[in-house]
C-alpha positions, 0 to 999 in steps of 0.5 A: 152257142152263138146262132147262124145267122138266117137270112130274113125275107127283109135283108139286102144280102138275101134279095141281092144274092144273085143279080135275077133278085137284085134287078127283081129288088129293083123292079119294086124300088122303082115301082115305089119311087113312082107311087112317091112321085104320084102322091107327092106335092111340091119338094117332095116330090121333086125330091123322089123325083130325082130318086127315080131318075137316079135309080132307073140310070143305075138299073139301066146301065147296069143292065146294058153293060152287065146284064145284056152283054150276058143274054146276047152271048149266052141266051138262045136268041140273046141278040134278039132279046136285048135288041127287043129290050134295048128299043124299050128303054129307048122309049122311056129314057125318050119319056124321061129326057121330056119329063127332066125339061119340066118342073115337077109342078107343071101340068104337063108332068104327071102325064109324061110320069104315067106314060113314063111308068106304062113303058117301064113298067112293060119292061119290066114285066118283058125282062121278068118273062123272057130274060130274068129266067133264062139267065137264072137258068143259064148260069150258076150261083158264083157268076150270077152273084158275080154279075150282081156284086158288079151292079151293087158297086156301081150303086154304089158309086152312081152320082147322085146329081146329074150335075157333077161340077166337073164336066163343063157346063155347055157338057151338061147343056148338050147332053142334058141332065138325064143324059149325063147322069147316064153317062157317069152311071155308065162309067161307075159300072164299068169302074165297077167290072173293071174295065174303065 
């Protein structure tokens, strides 16, 4: 007789069964990557920072394309909740753009990284308090799973590097590497949702 597979705490499937669980896992992954960047040096730090930027791009873009439209439409006071989250995201993106112009060994890098970490953590706490519990209460498991599936598909399709090589150099310079990565991630999210 075969045993049924019971999801364990470490299973991605167990953690990512709905959009809220997926986003909460990503919050943990983001915290861990901040730790790696802070603890690393040289190429280790650069690599951890690239992975952090990619995850932040995927996470925030997925929220903008999947979570915020749901919040805006279905939650009481949803429009204001989204406006507050977008203001927090804007502050973090501005700090991230500043960081992206610095080498990870630059003396200005760590103070900016700590500012970004504070901005991101405050934003995550606000989502976990004001948005995520209401989403889970406002829809069924099927819709939560569908939103998670769209985000996971986008995560798999998102670019791993800010410079894809297909846009012109001028466009990348004008947008900046972080902005270019976020734009490509947005395209991946929309494609995963059947919108692009």
